[in-house]
C-alpha positions in Angstrom: -6.9 -43.6 21.1 -9.5 -42.3 18.4 -11.9 -39.5 19.1 -15.6 -40.1 18.9 -16.4 -37.8 16.3 -16.3 -40.4 13.5 -16.5 -44.3 13.4 -12.8 -45.8 13.9 -11.5 -47.0 10.6 -10.8 -50.6 9.8 -7.2 -51.3 9.1 -6.2 -51.9 5.7 -4.5 -54.8 4.4 -0.9 -54.5 3.3 -0.6 -52.8 0.0 -4.4 -51.9 0.1 -5.7 -48.2 0.7 -9.1 -47.8 2.4 -10.1 -44.3 2.8 -11.0 -42.9 6.2 -13.8 -40.7 4.7 -16.6 -41.1 2.1 -16.5 -38.8 -1.1 -19.5 -37.2 0.3 -18.0 -36.7 3.7 -15.2 -34.8 2.0 -17.4 -32.8 0.0 -19.2 -31.5 2.9 -16.2 -30.5 4.7 -14.8 -28.8 1.8 -18.2 -26.8 1.7 -17.6 -25.9 5.5 -14.1 -24.9 4.6 -14.8 -22.8 1.6 -17.7 -21.1 3.9 -15.2 -20.2 6.5 -12.4 -19.2 4.1 -15.1 -17.1 2.3 -15.5 -15.3 5.9 -12.0 -14.4 6.2 -11.0 -13.3 2.9 -14.2 -11.3 2.6 -13.3 -9.4 5.6 -10.0 -8.5 4.6 -11.3 -6.8 1.0 -14.4 -5.2 2.6 -12.4 -3.5 5.5 -9.5 -2.4 3.2 -12.1 -0.7 1.0 -13.9 1.1 3.9 -11.1 2.1 6.1 -10.8 5.8 4.8 -14.5 6.4 5.6 -14.4 4.6 9.2 -11.5 6.9 9.8 -13.3 10.0 8.7 -16.4 8.9 10.8 -14.6 8.3 13.9 -12.3 11.4 13.6 -9.2 9.1 13.6 -7.9 8.8 10.3 -4.2 9.5 11.3 -4.9 6.7 13.4 -6.0 4.0 11.1 -2.7 2.3 10.9 -3.4 0.8 14.3 -6.4 -0.5 13.3 -4.6 -2.8 10.5 -1.5 -3.2 12.6 -3.3 -4.5 15.5 -5.4 -7.1 13.3 -2.1 -8.3 11.5 -0.1 -8.6 14.5 -2.6 -11.1 16.5 -3.4 -13.1 13.4 0.1 -13.6 12.6 1.1 -14.5 16.1 -1.8 -17.0 16.4 -1.3 -19.0 13.0 1.7 -21.2 14.5 -0.1 -21.6 17.7 -3.3 -22.8 16.0 -1.3 -25.3 13.9 0.2 -26.9 16.9 -2.6 -27.0 19.2 -4.9 -28.6 16.6 -2.0 -31.2 16.2 -2.7 -31.8 19.9 -6.3 -31.2 20.4 -7.8 -31.8 17.1 -8.7 -29.6 13.9 -12.2 -29.3 14.6 -12.6 -27.6 18.3 -9.8 -25.2 17.3 -11.6 -24.4 14.1 -15.0 -23.9 15.8 -13.0 -21.6 18.4 -11.4 -19.4 15.7 -14.6 -18.7 14.0 -16.5 -17.8 17.3 -13.7 -15.5 18.2 -13.8 -14.0 14.7 -17.6 -13.5 14.9 -17.4 -12.0 18.6 -14.5 -9.4 17.4 -16.6 -8.5 14.2 -19.6 -7.6 16.5 -17.8 -5.5 19.1 -15.8 -3.8 16.2 -19.2 -2.7 14.6 -20.1 -0.7 17.6 -16.7 1.1 18.2 -16.7 4.6 19.2 -13.1 5.5 18.2 -10.4 4.4 16.1 -8.4 3.0 19.1 -11.3 0.8 20.5 -11.8 -0.4 17.0 -8.1 -1.3 16.9 -8.5 -3.2 20.3 -11.4 -5.3 18.9 -9.7 -5.7 15.7 -6.9 -7.3 17.6 -9.3 -9.8 19.3 -10.8 -10.7 15.7 -7.3 -11.2 14.6 -7.0 -14.0 17.2 -9.7 -15.9 15.1 -8.4 -15.0 11.7 -5.0 -16.7 12.5 -6.8 -19.9 12.5 -9.4 -19.1 9.6 -5.9 -18.6 7.6 -4.1 -21.7 8.7 -6.5 -24.5 9.7 -8.1 -25.1 6.2 -5.1 -25.9 4.8 -4.0 -28.3 7.6 -7.6 -29.8 7.3 -7.1 -30.5 3.6 -3.9 -32.2 4.0 -5.4 -34.6 6.5 -8.2 -35.7 4.4 -6.6 -35.8 1.2 -3.3 -37.5 -0.3 -1.4 -34.5 -2.2 -2.5 -35.6 -5.6 -6.1 -35.8 -4.7 -6.0 -32.4 -3.1 -5.9 -30.7 -6.7 -9.2 -31.6 -7.5 -10.5 -29.7 -4.7 -8.2 -26.7 -5.2 -10.5 -25.0 -7.8 -13.3 -24.7 -5.3 -11.0 -22.9 -2.6 -9.8 -20.4 -5.2 -13.0 -19.7 -6.9 -14.2 -18.6 -3.3 -11.0 -16.6 -3.0 -11.8 -14.9 -6.1 -15.7 -14.5 -5.4 -14.8 -12.6 -2.2 -12.2 -10.5 -4.0 -14.6 -9.5 -6.5 -17.5 -8.7 -4.4 -15.5 -7.6 -1.4 -14.5 -4.1 -2.6 -18.3 -3.8 -4.1 -19.8 -4.6 -0.8 -17.0 -2.2 1.0 -18.0 0.5 -1.0 -21.7 0.2 -0.7 -21.4 0.2 2.9 -19.0 3.1 3.2 -21.0 5.2 0.7 -24.3 4.5 2.7 -25.1 7.2 5.5 -27.3 4.5 7.2 -28.9 1.0 6.4 -31.6 -0.1 9.1 -30.9 2.9 11.2 -27.1 1.7 11.7 -24.2 3.5 10.0 -23.2 2.5 6.9 -19.6 1.3 7.7 -20.5 -0.6 10.6 -22.2 -3.2 8.5 -18.7 -3.9 7.1 -18.3 -5.7 10.4 -21.9 -6.6 11.1 -22.0 -8.6 7.5 -19.5 -11.1 9.2 -22.2 -12.3 11.8 -24.8 -14.1 9.7 -21.8 -15.4 7.4 -19.7 -16.5 10.4 -23.1 -18.2 11.8 -23.6 -20.0 8.6 -19.7 -21.1 8.6 -19.6 -22.3 12.3 -23.1 -24.2 11.8 -21.4 -26.0 8.6 -18.4 -26.7 10.3 -20.0 -28.2 13.4 -22.3 -30.5 11.3 -20.1 -31.5 8.6 -16.2 -31.4 10.0 -15.7 -34.8 11.6 -12.3 -35.8 11.4 -10.6 -38.9 13.2 -8.1 -37.7 15.8 -5.4 -39.9 16.6 -3.5 -39.0 19.8 -0.7 -40.6 22.4 -1.6 -41.9 25.6 0.6 -39.5 27.1 -1.4 -36.3 28.2 -0.6 -33.6 25.8 1.6 -30.6 27.0 1.1 -27.0 25.7 4.0 -24.9 25.3 2.6 -21.9 27.1 6.1 -20.4 27.7 7.0 -21.0 24.0 3.7 -19.2 22.9 4.5 -16.5 25.3 8.1 -15.9 23.8 6.9 -15.9 20.6 4.4 -13.0 21.3 7.2 -11.3 22.8 9.5 -11.7 19.7 6.9 -11.0 17.3 4.8 -8.0 18.6 7.8 -5.6 18.8 9.0 -6.5 15.4 5.7 -6.3 13.8 5.1 -3.0 15.4 8.1 -1.4 14.2 7.7 -2.8 11.0 4.1 -1.1 10.7 5.1 1.9 12.5 8.7 2.7 12.0 8.2 5.0 9.1 6.3 7.3 11.2 8.6 6.5 14.3 11.8 6.8 12.6 13.9 3.5 12.2 16.2 4.6 14.8 14.4 6.4 17.2 14.3 5.3 20.7 10.9 3.6 20.2 12.1 1.4 17.2 15.3 0.4 19.0 13.4 -0.7 22.0 11.3 -2.6 20.0 14.5 -4.3 18.3 15.9 -4.9 21.8 12.7 -6.7 22.9 11.9 -8.7 19.9 15.9 -10.1 19.8 15.3 -11.1 23.8 12.0 -12.9 22.7 13.7 -14.7 19.8 16.5 -15.8 22.0 14.3 -16.9 24.9 11.9 -18.6 22.1 14.6 -20.6 20.8 16.0 -21.6 23.9 12.6 -22.7 25.2 11.8 -24.6 22.2 14.9 -26.7 22.2 14.1 -27.5 26.0 10.4 -28.7 25.3 11.5 -30.7 22.5 8.3 -32.1 20.5 5.8 -30.1 22.7 7.1 -26.9 21.2 4.7 -24.6 19.3 7.2 -24.6 16.6 9.4 -27.9 17.0 13.1 -27.0 16.0 13.5 -30.5 14.8 11.3 -29.6 11.6 14.2 -27.3 10.4 16.0 -30.5 10.3 14.2 -31.3 7.3 16.0 -30.0 4.4 12.9 -29.3 2.4 10.8 -27.6 5.3 13.8 -25.1 6.0 14.0 -24.1 2.3 10.3 -24.0 1.7 10.1 -21.5 4.7 13.0 -19.3 3.5 11.5 -19.3 -0.1 7.8 -18.5 1.6 9.4 -15.5 3.5 11.0 -14.0 0.1 7.6 -14.9 -1.8 5.8 -13.1 0.9 7.9 -10.2 0.8 7.4 -9.9 -3.2 3.8 -10.8 -3.0 2.1 -8.6 -0.2 4.5 -5.7 -1.2 3.2 -5.6 -4.5 -0.3 -6.1 -3.2 0.1 -3.0 -1.1 1.7 -0.6 -3.7 -0.3 -1.4 -6.8 -3.5 -0.2 -5.3 -1.9 2.8 -4.4 -0.4 3.4 -7.7 -4.1 2.7 -9.3 -5.5 5.7 -6.9 -2.8 8.3 -7.1 -1.7 7.9 -10.7 -4.6 6.3 -12.5 -7.2 8.2 -10.3 -9.3 5.6 -9.4 -11.5 4.9 -6.6 -10.7 2.5 -3.8 -13.5 0.1 -5.0 -12.4 0.7 -8.7 -8.9 0.0 -7.7 -10.1 -3.3 -6.0 -11.6 -4.4 -9.3 -8.5 -3.2 -11.0 -6.4 -5.7 -9.4 -8.6 -8.5 -10.6 -5.9 -9.6 -13.1 -3.6 -10.5 -10.2 -6.4 -12.7 -8.8 -7.2 -14.3 -12.0 -3.4 -15.1 -12.5 -3.1 -16.7 -9.2 -6.5 -18.9 -9.9 -5.1 -19.8 -13.2 -1.5 -20.9 -12.3 -3.0 -22.5 -9.0 -5.3 -24.6 -10.7 -3.2 -25.6 -13.7 -0.4 -26.5 -11.0 -2.7 -28.5 -9.4 -4.0 -30.5 -12.2 -0.4 -31.0 -13.4 0.6 -32.2 -10.0 -2.6 -34.6 -9.9 -1.7 -36.2 -13.4 2.0 -36.3 -13.1 2.9 -36.3 -9.2 5.8 -34.0 -9.8 6.0 -30.4 -8.7 9.8 -29.9 -8.3 9.9 -27.5 -11.1 7.3 -25.2 -9.9 9.5 -22.9 -7.7 12.1 -22.3 -10.4 9.0 -21.6 -12.9 7.2 -19.6 -10.3 9.9 -17.3 -9.3 11.3 -16.6 -12.9 7.5 -15.9 -14.0 7.2 -13.4 -10.9 10.2 -11.8 -12.1 8.8 -11.3 -15.4 5.8 -9.7 -13.8 7.8 -7.4 -11.7 9.7 -6.3 -15.0 6.4 -5.7 -16.6 5.2 -3.5 -13.8 8.5 -1.6 -14.5 7.6 -1.4 -18.0 3.9 -0.5 -17.2 4.7 2.5 -14.8 3.7 5.8 -16.6 1.4 4.0 -19.1 -2.0 3.0 -20.0 -3.8 1.1 -17.3 -4.0 -2.0 -19.3 -0.1 -2.0 -19.4 -0.3 -2.4 -15.6 -3.1 -5.2 -15.9 -0.7 -7.3 -17.9 1.9 -7.0 -15.5 -0.7 -7.9 -12.4 -1.7 -10.7 -14.4 1.7 -12.4 -15.2 2.9 -11.5 -11.3 -0.1 -13.5 -10.3 0.8 -16.4 -12.4 4.3 -16.8 -10.7 2.7 -16.5 -7.2 0.3 -19.2 -8.0 2.7 -21.6 -8.8 4.6 -20.9 -5.9 2.0 -21.0 -3.3 1.0 -24.4 -4.4 4.7 -25.7 -4.5 5.9 -24.2 -1.2 2.7 -25.6 1.0 3.3 -29.2 -0.8 6.9 -29.1 0.1 6.2 -28.0 3.6 3.3 -30.7 3.9 5.5 -33.6 2.5 8.6 -32.9 4.2 7.5 -33.7 7.7 5.7 -36.6 9.6 1.9 -36.8 9.2 1.5 -35.7 13.0 3.1 -32.5 12.3 0.9 -31.5 9.3 -0.9 -28.9 11.2 2.2 -27.2 12.5 3.9 -27.4 9.4 1.0 -26.1 7.3 0.7 -23.2 9.7 4.2 -22.5 9.6 4.3 -22.2 5.7 1.4 -19.5 6.2 3.2 -18.2 8.9 6.6 -17.5 7.5 4.8 -16.1 4.0 3.1 -13.6 6.5 6.2 -12.6 8.2 7.8 -11.9 4.7 4.8 -10.3 3.8 4.9 -7.9 6.8 8.4 -7.1 6.2 7.8 -6.6 2.5 5.1 -4.3 3.2 7.0 -2.2 5.5 10.2 -2.2 3.6 8.7 -1.2 0.4 6.3 1.0 1.8 9.1 2.9 3.7 11.0 2.9 0.5 8.1 4.4 -1.6 7.5 7.3 0.8 11.2 7.9 1.9 12.5 8.5 -2.0 9.0 10.3 -2.8 9.6 13.7 -1.7 13.3 13.8 -3.5 11.7 12.3 -6.8 9.0 15.0 -6.4 11.5 17.7 -6.0 13.3 16.3 -9.0 10.4 16.3 -11.1 9.9 19.8 -10.1 13.4 20.6 -11.1 12.8 19.4 -14.5 12.2 22.6 -17.0 9.6 21.2 -19.3 7.6 19.7 -16.3 8.0 22.8 -14.2 7.1 25.2 -17.3 3.9 23.6 -18.0 2.8 23.2 -14.1 3.9 27.0 -13.3 2.1 28.2 -16.3 -1.0 26.4 -15.0 -0.5 27.4 -11.3 -0.3 31.1 -12.6 -3.4 31.1 -14.6 -6.3 32.7 -12.4 -8.9 30.4 -13.9 -6.9 27.3 -13.0 -5.7 28.4 -9.8 -9.1 29.5 -8.3 -10.8 26.4 -9.6 -12.5 24.3 -6.7 -10.8 21.3 -7.9 -7.5 22.8 -7.7 -7.8 24.7 -4.2 -6.3 22.0 -2.3 -3.2 21.2 -4.6 -2.5 24.8 -4.8 -2.4 25.2 -1.0 -0.3 22.2 -0.6 2.3 22.5 -3.5 2.1 25.8 -5.8 0.8 28.6 -3.6 4.1 29.3 -1.8 5.7 29.2 -5.5 3.6 31.3 -7.5 3.1 33.8 -4.4 6.9 34.3 -4.6 7.1 34.5 -8.4 4.3 36.9 -8.4 5.8 38.9 -5.7 9.6 38.9 -7.2 8.2 39.6 -10.6 5.7 42.3 -9.3 9.0 44.1 -7.6 11.1 44.2 -10.9 8.1 45.7 -12.5 7.8 48.4 -9.7 11.5 49.4 -10.3 10.8 49.3 -13.7 7.8 51.5 -13.6 9.8 53.9 -11.1 12.7 54.2 -13.4 9.9 54.9 -16.2 8.4 57.7 -14.4 11.5 59.5 -13.4 12.6 59.2 -17.3 9.7 60.4 -18.4 9.5 63.5 -15.7 12.8 64.2 -16.8 12.4 64.1 -20.7 9.0 66.3 -20.1 10.3 68.8 -17.8 13.7 69.5 -20.2 11.3 69.6 -23.3 8.8 71.9 -21.8 11.6 73.8 -19.9 13.1 74.3 -23.3 9.9 75.4 -25.0 8.9 77.7 -22.3 12.2 79.5 -21.9 12.2 79.8 -25.9 9.1 81.1 -25.9 9.7 83.8 -23.1 12.7 85.1 -24.8 10.8 85.4 -28.0 8.3 87.5 -26.0 11.1 89.5 -24.4 12.8 90.4 -27.9 9.5 91.6 -29.0 9.2 93.8 -26.2 12.5 95.0 -26.6 14.0 93.7 -23.8 16.2 91.0 -25.3 19.1 90.4 -22.9 17.6 91.8 -20.0 17.8 89.6 -16.5 14.6 88.2 -15.3 13.5 89.6 -12.0 12.4 86.9 -9.3 9.0 87.5 -10.2 9.3 86.8 -13.7 11.4 83.7 -12.9 8.6 82.5 -10.4 6.1 83.2 -13.1 8.3 81.4 -15.7 8.8 78.3 -13.2 5.1 78.1 -12.7 4.4 77.8 -16.4 6.9 75.0 -16.5 5.4 73.1 -13.8 1.7 73.4 -15.0 3.0 72.4 -18.4 4.9 69.4 -17.0 1.9 68.3 -14.9 -0.2 68.4 -18.0 1.9 66.6 -20.2 3.3 64.0 -18.0 0.3 61.6 -17.7 0.3 61.1 -21.4 3.6 60.9 -22.1 3.9 58.6 -19.0 1.1 56.3 -20.2 2.9 56.3 -23.8 6.0 55.4 -22.6 5.1 52.8 -19.9 2.9 51.2 -22.9 6.1 51.1 -24.9 7.9 49.3 -22.3 4.8 46.9 -21.4 4.7 45.8 -25.3 8.7 45.1 -25.1 8.1 43.3 -21.8 5.0 41.7 -22.5 3.1 42.7 -19.5 0.4 45.6 -19.2 -0.2 48.8 -17.5 -2.7 48.7 -14.9 -3.3 51.5 -12.8 -0.4 53.4 -14.2 1.8 50.7 -13.4 3.7 48.2 -15.4 1.8 44.6 -14.0 1.3 41.2 -15.4 -2.3 40.2 -16.4 -1.8 36.5 -15.7 -5.4 35.6 -17.3 -3.3 36.5 -20.4 -1.6 33.8 -22.1 1.2 35.5 -23.8 2.1 37.7 -20.5 2.1 34.5 -18.2 4.0 32.5 -20.6 6.8 35.1 -20.8 6.8 35.4 -17.0 7.3 31.4 -16.8 10.0 31.5 -19.5 12.0 34.2 -17.6 11.9 32.6 -14.0 11.7 28.8 -14.7 15.3 28.6 -15.6 16.5 30.3 -12.4 13.9 28.4 -10.4 14.8 25.3 -11.4 18.2 25.6 -10.7 17.6 26.6 -7.3 15.4 23.5 -6.8 17.9 21.1 -8.2 20.5 23.0 -5.8 18.2 22.8 -3.0 18.0 26.6 -2.4 14.4 27.0 -3.2 11.2 26.1 -1.2 9.2 23.6 -3.4 6.0 24.0 -1.1 4.9 21.0 1.1 5.5 18.4 -1.5 7.3 16.3 1.5 4.6 16.5 3.8 1.9 15.8 1.0 2.9 12.3 0.6 1.2 11.4 4.1 -2.2 12.7 2.3 -2.9 12.5 -1.3 -6.3 14.0 -1.4 -5.5 17.0 -2.8 -4.9 15.0 -6.0 -8.4 14.3 -6.7 -9.7 15.9 -9.7 -6.9 18.6 -9.7 -5.6 20.0 -13.1 -3.0 17.5 -14.7 -0.5 20.0 -15.1 -0.4 20.6 -11.6 -0.1 17.2 -10.2 2.4 16.1 -13.1 5.4 16.8 -10.8 3.8 14.6 -8.4 2.6 11.9 -10.4 6.2 11.9 -11.9 7.7 11.7 -8.5 5.7 8.7 -7.7 6.1 6.8 -10.7 9.8 7.0 -10.3 9.3 5.9 -6.6 7.0 3.1 -7.7 10.0 1.8 -10.2 12.3 2.0 -7.1 10.1 -0.3 -5.1 9.3 -2.7 -8.0 13.1 -2.8 -8.4 13.8 -4.0 -4.9 10.7 -6.3 -5.1 12.5 -7.7 -8.3 15.7 -8.3 -6.4 14.0 -10.1 -3.7 12.6 -12.6 -6.3 15.7 -13.1 -8.2 17.4 -14.1 -4.9 14.5 -16.3 -4.5 14.9 -17.6 -8.1 18.8 -18.3 -7.3 17.7 -20.2 -4.1 15.3 -22.4 -5.9 18.4 -24.0 -7.7 19.4 -25.7 -4.2 15.8 -26.4 -3.2 15.0 -30.1 -3.4 11.3 -30.8 -3.0 10.3 -34.0 -1.1 8.3 -36.7 -2.8 4.5 -36.7 -3.0 2.7 -38.6 -0.2 0.6 -41.5 -1.4 -1.9 -41.4 1.4 -3.1 -38.4 3.5 -1.9 -37.7 6.8 -4.9 -39.1 8.6 -4.6 -42.4 6.6 -1.0 -42.5 7.4 -1.6 -42.2 11.1 -4.5 -44.5 11.1 -2.1 -47.0 9.6 0.6 -46.3 11.9 -2.0 -46.6 15.0 -3.1 -50.1 13.7 0.1 -51.5 13.3 1.3 -50.5 16.6 -1.9 -52.0 18.2 -1.6 -55.1 16.4 2.0 -55.6 17.6 1.6 -53.9 20.9 -1.8 -54.4 21.9 -2.3 -50.6 22.2 -1.6 -47.0 20.8 1.8 -45.8 21.2 3.3 -42.4 20.0 4.2 -42.1 16.6 8.0 -42.0 15.9 9.3 -38.6 14.0 
């Protein structure tokens, strides 16, 4: 029987369509859904902007991954569960429950005292977020026929766009503020959800009244299916997020693989046993369009979320933007998604056709990836063009795949089909994020080392690192410690050792030459004096020899410093060094001398780096923390930037390959025709027919 939320609809005459909801009712529901969607999307953008400040304040920056992982795991798992439960018990109570849980999770997160506590509360918050992400689309599918749905698509996209624009701004303001109303600024990142959530739950309670048609049989909840989907997905998502730090073949990762595989097999067996009562009925995969839409959704999620995670990193590391600025810099992608989604919606509304959108969407997305490859290393506006084109393609795809999933299944499965579409896209996104970030950070140390092995790059960087003015600058202190001090210390020590040896050699040569000259002169003078005294040829006594040697030593001591200084200066001029405190040394503040050292050591240094026999500082470890790049001299950061550029290109090539695979698969994807009626209208008509023929409600056929 129908629920008491709204008056029961009067059956329509054959061929006549009587809407179950007036235009005013539809608009009120749309406003309520927009408020809830604003709550969900605003939270994601605010938290991502402020997470670094939160980690610093709670002394757990190295644990921040658990905060995002916990939220991602619970929200992903709950997505299909909300869909199925809303099919059984109605959208309204489940949607109200989701918003309530989200508000409580936000309030608890605001008063966390450690990162692990925050991760736990974010996990609880994610339980509500799973409903906020999936149920609005299912409710729209219930209320509106597919062609009518396009008229309201712009409202939702505008809400998403506004939250994306103001989210980073609000997050930046909160994270930059020490206190607001005697509460730490970052805590308002979560507290702001409370008033917005109360507004959303009030509007949903007042305006969301959908007819609920249920069978006479008491609905059964697939608790075992829900348990095994948790068992299958939690280890998989956990290793996807943490595998890079654990090691993909570590004992912990292997344990996750095994538990996930056991959970997946158990889930399939249980879902097959419970049939239509399953959380994710396996019969849905018997619909060709639903199966293909799920596969394509995973591939699209892989490409979309992988790009959305790596692009902000590129903007912050290479372009030097702050987290807030990088959030604004990604607006071209949002604009592209909005433009193509609205355009697709209008085309579908007018023509009723959408079969060509998957092909066009994957092709345009692939072009977006090619533009990103072209933009790497170029000016920021090149990257913005790539983001816009990528967004265009994704907008076409998201609209078409959701439509295909909803139109492929019976109206009674609208909730589980819609949530499954979101679910598979999230799974693909999680895999894409894990794989592409793993690729990025795996190849980055090698690419940084290769960049340091390039002679022109190393020449410029080492010249800057050896310049005392550059090396001692406060903004270069961190990068010197991370990358360059180990190299410059060795270069300076090795070069100083060579100059010390040269100084010793010059000293010996000067002493020998001076002594020889003095000895000859003194002996000649002594011989002349002896001849004058009529003692020519006489053998000198021991005393005379001693006096003669003393004269020689005295003259040598007197003449050697000047001769030594002259000889050292001559060598210094030839070798482009200075004489400092009587020794050959490099004045690294002298550009000519510094350049001579660099030209002398770079060929051998780069050879050693390329052969793997030379240390390159801590470039491998430095990929886990890039704060040392902030404000550093461009020459010092060039090897890291070049390595990151090459790594980003590798990531985009992988993403492009996945999208190309999706493009190939779209040629085998036949979309189902659009419904003429909404899911609720179909179920109402079916119920009316059954009641007129059998005198009561009977279950819908699949």
